[in-house]
Backbone bond lengths (Angstrom), bond angles and torsions (degrees), N, CA, C in turn:
res aa  C-N    CA-C-N  psi(-1)  N-CA   C-N-CA  omega(-1)  CA-C   N-CA-C  phi
1 X - - - 1.460 - - 1.527 111.08 -
2 X 1.340 116.08 -41.25 1.460 120.43 179.49 1.516 110.36 -61.71
3 X 1.334 116.52 -41.91 1.464 120.53 -179.97 1.521 110.63 -59.99
4 X 1.336 117.10 -44.18 1.463 121.06 -178.25 1.522 110.71 -60.64
5 X 1.331 116.71 -45.29 1.464 120.90 -179.65 1.524 110.85 -63.55
6 X 1.334 116.21 -47.22 1.466 121.21 -178.92 1.529 110.23 -63.27
7 X 1.324 116.45 -43.92 1.467 120.28 -178.55 1.522 111.28 -63.61
8 X 1.323 117.35 -43.95 1.461 120.16 -178.83 1.528 110.85 -65.18
9 X 1.319 116.85 -47.06 1.467 120.52 -179.25 1.526 110.53 -63.96
10 X 1.340 116.61 -42.28 1.462 120.36 179.77 1.523 111.15 -61.90
11 X 1.334 116.52 -43.73 1.465 119.38 -179.93 1.528 110.30 -65.80
12 X 1.311 117.47 -40.98 1.470 121.48 179.31 1.527 111.34 -56.96
13 X 1.344 116.28 -51.69 1.463 119.67 -173.00 1.532 113.03 -81.22
14 X 1.315 118.31 -33.31 1.462 119.32 177.20 1.528 110.95 -68.32
15 X 1.330 116.13 -40.73 1.461 120.02 175.97 1.527 110.52 -63.47
16 X 1.329 116.29 -41.85 1.463 121.18 177.21 1.524 111.75 -61.93
17 X 1.330 116.35 -42.40 1.456 119.77 179.88 1.525 110.43 -60.64
18 X 1.327 116.50 -45.83 1.461 119.76 179.14 1.518 111.22 -59.90
19 X 1.327 115.97 -41.02 1.461 118.98 -178.07 1.531 111.67 -69.61
20 X 1.317 117.85 -47.46 1.464 119.07 -175.11 1.527 111.72 -76.83
21 X 1.329 117.65 -38.61 1.467 120.81 -177.66 1.520 111.93 -77.39
22 X 1.320 117.13 -54.10 1.459 120.10 -170.99 1.523 112.92 -90.60
23 X 1.325 117.70 -49.32 1.458 120.07 -176.44 1.527 111.81 -74.19
24 X 1.318 116.63 -44.73 1.461 120.75 -172.24 1.535 112.24 -85.06
25 X 1.332 116.42 -63.77 1.469 119.19 -172.62 1.532 112.17 -73.46
26 X 1.350 116.99 -30.87 1.461 119.40 -179.50 1.527 112.13 -93.05
27 X 1.327 117.28 -60.76 1.468 119.91 -173.28 1.523 112.33 -64.83
28 X 1.326 116.82 -44.16 1.468 120.01 -176.05 1.518 112.84 -82.69
29 X 1.339 117.48 -42.49 1.469 119.87 -169.54 1.521 115.68 -114.29
30 X 1.307 117.49 -10.06 1.468 120.56 179.91 1.527 111.59 50.59
31 X 1.333 115.56 46.42 1.459 120.59 177.09 1.526 110.99 -67.27
32 X 1.322 116.67 -18.70 1.455 122.84 175.51 1.524 108.26 -151.05
33 X 1.304 116.14 167.63 1.462 121.35 179.81 1.525 109.52 -117.80
34 X 1.320 115.96 162.40 1.466 122.51 174.05 1.520 107.95 -153.05
35 X 1.320 117.18 159.80 1.456 119.40 -179.93 1.529 110.77 -80.61
36 X 1.333 115.40 175.43 1.469 120.80 -174.61 1.519 112.48 -61.73
37 X 1.346 116.83 -39.32 1.467 119.77 -179.96 1.517 110.80 -59.57
38 X 1.325 117.39 -49.03 1.462 120.26 -177.05 1.524 111.35 -71.40
39 X 1.321 117.06 -30.59 1.457 118.58 174.94 1.525 110.76 -62.18
40 X 1.337 116.50 -44.91 1.468 120.18 177.52 1.532 110.66 -65.02
41 X 1.330 116.33 -38.59 1.465 120.65 177.57 1.523 110.56 -56.93
42 X 1.338 116.52 -45.94 1.464 118.88 -177.04 1.526 112.53 -76.51
43 X 1.320 118.09 -21.59 1.462 119.82 167.26 1.528 109.02 -58.30
44 X 1.328 115.86 -51.47 1.467 121.09 -178.18 1.522 110.56 -66.18
45 X 1.339 116.93 -41.95 1.461 120.93 178.38 1.529 110.63 -59.36
46 X 1.320 116.86 -42.47 1.463 121.02 178.42 1.523 110.76 -63.53
47 X 1.314 116.67 -40.27 1.471 120.69 178.41 1.524 111.18 -62.33
48 X 1.327 116.27 -44.68 1.466 119.82 -178.72 1.527 111.14 -67.55
49 X 1.318 117.16 -41.85 1.466 119.76 -174.63 1.525 113.12 -80.82
50 X 1.340 117.83 -29.36 1.464 119.52 177.42 1.522 111.92 -91.18
51 X 1.319 117.30 -24.94 1.452 120.79 174.74 1.512 113.48 59.94
52 X 1.320 115.69 -123.80 1.466 120.76 -175.64 1.516 113.00 -67.12
53 X 1.334 117.41 -16.67 1.470 120.27 -179.51 1.526 111.65 -104.30
54 X 1.323 116.54 23.96 1.469 121.71 -179.82 1.520 111.42 -49.89
55 X 1.328 114.95 132.00 1.465 121.67 176.77 1.515 109.36 -112.85
56 X 1.307 116.51 128.24 1.458 122.08 179.72 1.522 111.10 -62.06
57 X 1.337 118.76 126.95 1.468 120.06 176.13 1.525 112.32 -57.21
58 X 1.325 116.89 -38.54 1.462 118.98 178.15 1.525 110.61 -66.81
59 X 1.329 116.45 -49.01 1.462 120.12 -179.35 1.511 112.20 -62.17
60 X 1.342 116.24 -43.73 1.463 120.51 179.65 1.519 110.64 -64.60
61 X 1.352 116.14 -45.61 1.453 120.09 -177.29 1.519 112.23 -58.95
62 X 1.342 116.54 -45.80 1.467 120.98 179.47 1.522 110.68 -65.73
63 X 1.324 116.35 -45.89 1.470 120.94 -179.26 1.524 110.84 -59.12
64 X 1.329 115.96 -43.32 1.461 119.03 -176.60 1.524 111.49 -71.00
65 X 1.313 117.11 -35.22 1.464 119.58 176.03 1.531 110.60 -64.07
66 X 1.307 116.50 -38.05 1.461 120.54 175.80 1.526 110.59 -62.71
67 X 1.330 116.38 -38.85 1.467 120.57 177.97 1.524 110.97 -60.34
68 X 1.327 117.12 -43.69 1.459 120.09 179.97 1.522 111.86 -68.25
69 X 1.312 116.96 -37.75 1.465 120.07 -178.22 1.524 112.07 -71.59
70 X 1.338 116.38 -32.67 1.473 120.52 -172.44 1.525 112.72 -120.56
71 X 1.321 118.03 25.16 1.469 121.19 -173.08 1.525 112.43 -50.37
72 X 1.332 114.65 127.76 1.468 123.24 174.93 1.529 113.55 64.53
73 X 1.320 116.94 23.96 1.462 121.11 171.95 1.519 108.33 -114.56
74 X 1.332 116.27 175.66 1.460 119.93 -179.51 1.531 112.36 -67.50
75 X 1.349 117.49 -13.49 1.464 121.54 178.48 1.526 112.90 -92.67
76 X 1.315 116.92 -7.20 1.469 121.61 177.05 1.526 108.59 -66.36
77 X 1.348 118.67 125.08 1.477 119.29 -179.68 1.520 113.93 -67.80
78 X 1.319 118.34 -15.44 1.472 120.17 174.81 1.525 109.51 -151.83
79 X 1.321 115.41 104.59 1.461 120.09 -179.46 1.521 111.32 -142.84
80 X 1.342 117.80 122.86 1.458 120.19 174.19 1.523 112.92 -59.71
81 X 1.329 116.68 -21.52 1.463 121.01 -179.72 1.524 111.65 -67.29
82 X 1.338 116.48 -33.51 1.461 120.15 -175.67 1.527 113.44 -113.21
83 X 1.321 118.42 4.49 1.461 121.78 175.91 1.520 108.51 -120.18
84 X 1.313 116.68 132.92 1.463 120.17 -172.00 1.519 113.53 -72.38
85 X 1.343 117.11 -23.70 1.458 119.10 176.59 1.523 109.19 -152.89
86 X 1.308 114.82 172.63 1.457 122.06 -176.13 1.519 112.02 -58.98
87 X 1.325 117.27 -40.87 1.470 120.83 -176.45 1.524 111.68 -71.75
88 X 1.312 116.82 -34.22 1.465 120.33 175.54 1.523 110.04 -64.55
89 X 1.339 115.96 -39.76 1.462 119.38 177.81 1.521 111.05 -65.12
90 X 1.329 116.99 -43.48 1.456 121.14 178.99 1.522 111.24 -60.27
91 X 1.333 117.18 -40.08 1.466 121.05 -178.08 1.527 110.31 -68.97
92 X 1.322 116.90 -40.21 1.461 119.42 178.91 1.531 110.04 -66.93
93 X 1.323 116.92 -40.61 1.459 120.14 177.23 1.518 110.68 -60.04
94 X 1.338 115.89 -43.66 1.467 120.47 -179.61 1.530 110.55 -61.01
95 X 1.319 117.43 -42.56 1.461 120.30 -177.91 1.523 111.13 -64.76
96 X 1.330 116.98 -41.99 1.466 119.76 179.13 1.527 110.30 -67.48
97 X 1.328 116.74 -45.94 1.468 121.71 -179.71 1.530 110.66 -60.00
98 X 1.336 117.16 -46.39 1.466 121.35 179.32 1.526 110.80 -63.56
99 X 1.323 116.29 -39.66 1.459 120.27 178.28 1.512 112.60 -62.07
100 X 1.331 116.59 -37.57 1.462 121.04 176.94 1.524 110.01 -65.35
101 X 1.329 116.32 -43.21 1.461 120.29 -177.59 1.522 112.14 -67.68
102 X 1.341 117.52 -43.29 1.471 118.98 -175.33 1.526 113.40 -89.93
103 X 1.328 117.04 -0.94 1.456 120.49 174.44 1.509 115.20 86.44
104 X 1.332 118.96 3.14 1.459 120.55 178.55 1.529 111.28 -76.66
105 X 1.335 116.44 -19.27 1.462 121.69 171.91 1.520 107.65 -112.13
106 X 1.308 117.01 124.58 1.466 122.56 179.69 1.524 109.28 -107.73
107 X 1.332 116.75 99.53 1.476 119.92 -178.13 1.525 111.14 -68.70
108 X 1.321 115.24 158.38 1.455 120.01 174.59 1.529 109.57 -63.61
109 X 1.331 115.78 154.16 1.461 121.51 -176.12 1.522 111.86 -58.97
110 X 1.330 117.29 -32.76 1.473 119.46 -178.45 1.528 111.83 -62.84
111 X 1.330 117.29 -23.46 1.463 120.32 179.78 1.526 112.38 -87.57
112 X 1.313 118.38 -18.21 1.463 121.48 -175.17 1.522 112.92 -102.34
113 X 1.321 117.68 -7.88 1.462 121.40 -175.36 1.533 111.61 -63.20
114 X 1.321 114.84 123.57 1.475 122.72 174.25 1.529 115.03 63.40
115 X 1.328 118.93 17.66 1.461 117.92 174.58 1.535 108.35 -76.06
116 X 1.315 118.19 140.03 1.468 119.87 -179.29 1.525 111.11 -66.69
117 X 1.314 115.93 143.28 1.460 120.04 -178.33 1.520 110.04 -142.05
118 X 1.337 114.98 133.59 1.471 123.07 174.05 1.526 105.16 -143.98
119 X 1.313 115.07 83.74 1.459 121.76 -163.04 1.522 113.63 -59.05
120 X 1.334 117.57 -52.12 1.463 118.54 -175.42 1.525 110.87 -65.85
121 X 1.344 116.92 -34.27 1.460 119.91 179.26 1.527 110.31 -66.82
122 X 1.330 116.86 -43.41 1.463 120.68 178.08 1.524 111.29 -61.19
123 X 1.332 116.84 -39.14 1.468 120.13 179.41 1.516 110.46 -61.17
124 X 1.338 116.82 -46.01 1.464 120.16 178.84 1.530 111.21 -66.45
125 X 1.336 116.35 -51.82 1.459 120.96 -173.47 1.522 112.71 -65.13
126 X 1.345 117.20 -27.42 1.461 121.42 -179.56 1.516 112.93 -93.53
127 X 1.328 116.97 -4.21 1.462 120.73 -175.68 1.520 113.12 -78.00
128 X 1.319 115.53 161.20 1.462 120.37 -176.94 1.519 112.80 -68.67
129 X 1.339 117.76 -32.23 1.467 119.51 178.80 1.522 109.90 -61.14
130 X 1.321 115.81 -47.84 1.461 119.85 178.72 1.526 111.34 -61.86
131 X 1.322 117.21 -44.08 1.470 120.10 -177.46 1.531 111.33 -64.09
132 X 1.322 116.73 -41.62 1.476 120.58 179.57 1.528 110.57 -66.37
133 X 1.330 117.07 -39.28 1.461 119.94 178.13 1.523 111.27 -61.30
134 X 1.343 116.88 -42.59 1.456 119.86 178.46 1.532 111.28 -63.79
135 X 1.307 117.03 -43.44 1.472 119.84 179.27 1.521 110.06 -62.06
136 X 1.324 116.76 -38.98 1.470 120.54 177.05 1.526 110.72 -61.35
137 X 1.326 116.62 -38.72 1.472 120.05 177.30 1.526 110.44 -63.98
138 X 1.340 117.39 -42.76 1.468 120.29 179.03 1.533 110.26 -61.57
139 X 1.307 116.46 -44.71 1.472 120.55 179.37 1.519 110.10 -60.86
140 X 1.316 116.62 -46.39 1.466 120.59 -178.93 1.525 111.24 -60.04
141 X 1.331 117.08 -44.00 1.461 120.36 -179.69 1.526 111.79 -60.96
142 X 1.327 117.14 -41.15 1.465 119.80 -179.80 1.528 111.55 -72.57
143 X 1.313 116.89 -36.58 1.471 119.49 177.13 1.527 110.19 -64.61
144 X 1.335 116.40 -38.33 1.460 120.40 -176.60 1.524 112.62 -77.89
145 X 1.330 117.52 -36.52 1.468 118.96 -167.51 1.528 115.51 -119.28
146 X 1.319 118.98 -16.21 1.465 120.32 -179.26 1.525 110.25 -75.82
147 X 1.335 117.71 144.23 1.462 120.40 -179.64 1.519 113.36 -71.22
148 X 1.335 117.18 -16.43 1.459 121.13 -179.75 1.522 109.19 -149.40
149 X 1.334 116.45 149.70 1.461 120.41 178.55 1.529 111.67 -69.82
150 X 1.333 116.97 -12.06 1.460 119.74 174.94 1.538 111.36 -60.33
151 X 1.322 115.25 -25.79 1.459 119.25 180.00 1.530 112.34 -67.92
152 X 1.320 116.80 -13.28 1.465 119.85 175.46 1.529 111.48 -62.93
153 X 1.335 115.87 -17.95 1.468 119.26 176.60 1.531 111.86 -64.42
154 X 1.336 116.82 -16.23 1.464 120.37 176.83 1.528 112.43 -80.85
155 X 1.330 117.00 -16.06 1.460 120.21 -176.99 1.531 112.62 -58.42
156 X 1.350 119.64 -42.82 1.478 118.23 177.13 1.519 113.59 -59.50
157 X 1.342 117.76 -30.20 1.461 120.41 177.29 1.527 109.44 -67.06
158 X 1.329 116.41 -44.59 1.459 120.14 176.22 1.531 110.70 -60.79
159 X 1.320 116.29 -39.25 1.461 121.09 -174.50 1.522 112.48 -64.29
160 X 1.333 117.30 -31.18 1.480 120.32 -176.68 1.533 111.32 -118.77
161 X 1.321 116.91 28.18 1.463 121.23 -172.46 1.531 112.65 -54.99
162 X 1.335 118.16 -47.78 1.458 121.04 -177.85 1.523 113.43 -60.44
163 X 1.342 118.10 -56.26 1.465 119.66 176.55 1.525 113.50 -60.42
164 X 1.333 117.67 -32.01 1.465 120.60 177.66 1.525 110.32 -61.55
165 X 1.303 117.28 -45.59 1.464 120.14 177.44 1.524 110.56 -61.27
166 X 1.324 116.39 -40.17 1.456 120.16 179.31 1.513 113.03 -62.67
167 X 1.322 116.23 -43.18 1.461 119.14 -175.42 1.528 111.67 -72.21
168 X 1.335 117.51 -29.59 1.467 120.00 176.72 1.530 109.83 -58.63
169 X 1.336 115.92 -43.98 1.460 120.03 -179.96 1.519 111.39 -77.59
170 X 1.323 117.08 -48.76 1.470 120.24 -171.84 1.528 113.31 -68.43
171 X 1.322 117.61 -24.09 1.463 120.42 177.35 1.528 110.46 -97.44
172 X 1.328 115.84 -61.43 1.460 119.74 -170.68 1.531 112.70 -71.11
173 X 1.355 117.38 -34.44 1.460 119.12 -178.78 1.527 112.85 -81.03
174 X 1.324 116.27 5.73 1.464 120.28 169.11 1.526 110.96 -114.11
175 X 1.346 115.70 5.90 1.465 119.75 -179.90 1.531 112.32 -125.45
176 X 1.341 116.65 -34.20 1.457 119.82 -172.57 1.526 110.35 -131.22
177 X 1.321 116.82 152.93 1.452 120.99 174.90 1.516 113.14 122.76
178 X 1.319 114.71 -165.11 1.454 122.15 -175.61 1.528 110.58 -111.70
179 X 1.322 116.15 158.88 1.463 122.28 -179.42 1.523 109.41 -119.10
180 X 1.330 116.27 119.22 1.464 120.78 173.02 1.519 111.68 -86.04
181 X 1.342 116.11 -34.65 1.456 121.39 -173.73 1.531 110.52 -129.87
182 X 1.304 115.31 138.48 1.460 119.66 173.27 1.528 109.06 -73.46
183 X 1.321 115.88 128.22 1.465 121.92 178.17 1.523 108.42 -132.24
184 X 1.310 115.96 177.95 1.461 119.92 178.74 1.517 111.70 -93.26
185 X 1.350 116.60 22.66 1.464 120.51 -178.96 1.521 109.94 -143.57
186 X 1.325 116.32 -177.51 1.469 121.17 -173.99 1.527 113.52 -95.83
187 X 1.316 118.76 13.95 1.465 121.12 -176.87 1.525 111.58 -60.92
188 X 1.346 114.94 140.98 1.461 121.68 -178.87 1.517 109.87 -138.79
189 X 1.320 115.90 160.82 1.464 121.58 172.72 1.520 108.52 -92.28
190 X 1.330 116.29 122.68 1.465 119.57 -177.36 1.524 112.45 -72.87
191 X 1.330 117.32 -33.20 1.462 120.99 -173.23 1.525 110.69 -134.98
192 X 1.321 115.56 153.75 1.460 119.90 169.18 1.521 109.59 -79.83
193 X 1.324 116.35 -42.75 1.462 122.00 175.22 1.518 107.31 -118.07
194 X 1.311 116.52 104.22 1.465 120.83 -172.29 1.525 111.22 -92.38
195 X 1.319 115.70 87.70 1.456 120.23 175.34 1.530 110.75 -99.76
196 X 1.322 117.66 -6.18 1.461 120.79 -178.42 1.520 112.08 -89.54
197 X 1.341 117.66 -38.10 1.463 120.74 -171.13 1.529 113.44 -115.16
198 X 1.327 117.07 19.05 1.470 122.35 171.44 1.529 112.55 58.21
199 X 1.313 117.18 32.90 1.457 121.89 179.00 1.512 113.89 97.40
200 X 1.323 117.97 -18.15 1.462 121.60 -179.39 1.528 111.98 -64.36
201 X 1.335 116.46 -22.40 1.459 120.26 -179.60 1.518 113.60 -67.28
202 X 1.353 118.09 -14.17 1.469 121.25 176.85 1.533 109.39 -86.74
203 X 1.307 114.95 61.60 1.461 120.79 -170.53 1.529 112.34 -74.43
204 X 1.320 116.98 -34.99 1.465 120.06 176.86 1.534 110.45 -66.04
205 X 1.326 116.19 -43.02 1.471 119.96 175.84 1.524 110.28 -57.40
206 X 1.320 115.40 -43.77 1.456 120.05 -176.47 1.522 111.98 -66.56
207 X 1.323 117.72 -38.43 1.457 119.19 178.18 1.525 112.05 -69.48
208 X 1.320 116.83 -25.29 1.460 120.02 175.54 1.528 110.96 -75.87
209 X 1.342 115.46 -43.26 1.468 121.17 -177.84 1.531 110.03 -127.60
210 X 1.325 117.97 75.13 1.474 121.53 -171.63 1.522 115.50 -60.82
211 X 1.327 118.34 -32.96 1.459 119.65 -174.04 1.522 113.95 -91.57
212 X 1.327 118.22 -0.57 1.464 120.36 178.51 1.516 110.05 -68.87
213 X 1.318 116.81 137.44 1.465 120.52 178.53 1.521 111.77 -80.04
214 X 1.331 117.52 -16.09 1.466 122.95 176.79 1.523 108.36 -108.94
215 X 1.336 117.45 115.03 1.460 121.09 -176.98 1.524 112.72 -81.04
216 X 1.326 118.67 -16.69 1.466 120.98 176.06 1.526 108.90 -74.40
217 X 1.338 116.07 144.65 1.464 118.50 -175.70 1.520 113.75 -142.12
218 X 1.306 118.69 -9.69 1.466 120.74 -175.52 1.520 109.97 -131.74
219 X 1.309 115.51 163.33 1.462 121.57 179.16 1.530 110.14 -58.50
220 X 1.313 116.23 133.86 1.452 121.71 179.60 1.515 113.83 91.82
221 X 1.337 117.43 -7.96 1.463 121.09 178.17 1.530 109.65 -93.25
222 X 1.319 116.16 146.74 1.460 120.44 178.92 1.523 109.00 -144.63
223 X 1.321 115.15 119.56 1.458 122.26 178.14 1.519 108.05 -89.59
224 X 1.320 116.53 107.27 1.470 121.84 -174.08 1.523 112.13 -62.89
225 X 1.323 117.39 -25.26 1.467 120.12 -179.37 1.520 112.93 -79.16
226 X 1.314 117.02 -27.19 1.460 120.23 -170.81 1.529 114.32 -61.42
227 X 1.343 120.65 -40.77 1.470 118.80 176.61 1.522 113.01 -58.51
228 X 1.337 117.52 -34.36 1.462 120.29 177.14 1.527 110.33 -66.77
229 X 1.331 116.29 -38.77 1.461 120.55 178.23 1.531 110.22 -63.59
230 X 1.329 116.90 -44.38 1.459 121.27 178.15 1.530 110.42 -60.47
231 X 1.344 116.31 -45.06 1.469 120.48 -178.76 1.529 110.95 -63.55
232 X 1.335 117.58 -44.02 1.464 120.78 179.76 1.521 111.24 -66.49
233 X 1.327 117.00 -31.95 1.463 121.12 175.60 1.532 110.44 -68.05
234 X 1.312 117.11 -42.84 1.463 120.86 -176.83 1.526 112.37 -66.18
235 X 1.349 116.72 -34.02 1.472 118.39 -178.93 1.530 112.00 -91.98
236 X 1.324 116.78 3.59 1.454 120.90 170.83 1.511 116.97 88.50
237 X 1.326 118.14 9.02 1.460 120.18 179.01 1.528 110.41 -75.52
238 X 1.315 116.41 -37.93 1.463 121.39 175.50 1.522 108.56 -128.05
239 X 1.321 115.41 168.41 1.463 120.79 173.70 1.518 108.19 -132.04
240 X 1.317 116.57 113.63 1.458 120.92 -179.91 1.518 109.23 -62.22
241 X 1.316 115.51 133.37 1.467 121.81 -176.51 1.525 109.59 -82.99
242 X 1.319 116.17 75.07 1.468 121.09 -173.27 1.522 113.00 -72.58
243 X 1.329 117.79 -19.22 1.458 120.69 -179.06 1.523 113.04 -87.64
244 X 1.326 116.39 -6.56 1.453 120.05 -179.18 1.519 109.78 -78.65
245 X 1.315 119.10 133.51 1.472 120.80 178.26 1.519 109.97 -56.45
246 X 1.326 117.21 133.45 1.451 120.22 -178.40 1.529 111.91 -80.97
247 X 1.322 117.34 -19.23 1.466 120.44 178.83 1.513 107.65 -103.36
248 X 1.335 116.74 107.47 1.448 120.22 -174.18 1.530 111.19 -101.45
249 X 1.313 115.85 153.38 1.452 120.12 164.46 1.508 107.24 -82.31
250 X 1.324 116.94 167.02 1.456 120.59 -177.88 1.507 112.78 -66.49
251 X 1.337 118.33 -15.55 1.457 121.26 -175.55 1.531 113.36 -105.55
252 X 1.338 117.57 5.70 1.457 119.29 179.05 1.519 109.93 -114.01
253 X 1.330 116.49 133.28 1.459 120.48 -177.14 1.524 110.08 -134.42
């Protein structure tokens, strides 16, 4: 039982860290820089921690930039304003994301500038063989260590962990929560103290200041990812982009 709890929590937060640190703050917004070695390292780290739900840094970065440029319009790849329910939004997001990956959608150059790319790795990590192998590993772990086969019901959560984290923010943080800053969109902060979504829950703050490496902005808020960013900056793995304007227009990344 202890193993199941530890494994689920570890997968939840490690997958979240990869998404918010590498895919979101680095690939999409370049809140900090890193050299080629560490970029490749975090490609692999993201693959291991997201497993079957691996999201391409290039695909995610482009998709998220489109979200910022077109927030709450018909061109937004994920907007509760233009999708009648959560599943419709997820399906539209999937179609745009897949189109970016397979080349059937050609984004404007402003969305593709400086996004990290490792083409052959993305092909493998996003392929069905890799995804099925990861799901098989999840099943095996629960069969071996769970006290009951009922725990296999958690396997689908593991299988879609990355997109699940995305939809929590992209749907709920545009419908519910509090607003620290007036913006031209429906972004909201889901939590005052965001210990569930590793700082991603401060979505209104992020839409106000997209390039900030710290998503917390008000008293009582704490971005769980930010101390890791500070630590990685201090030991030289990354360099926080302190000279970059923290208030961005929708067309600057």
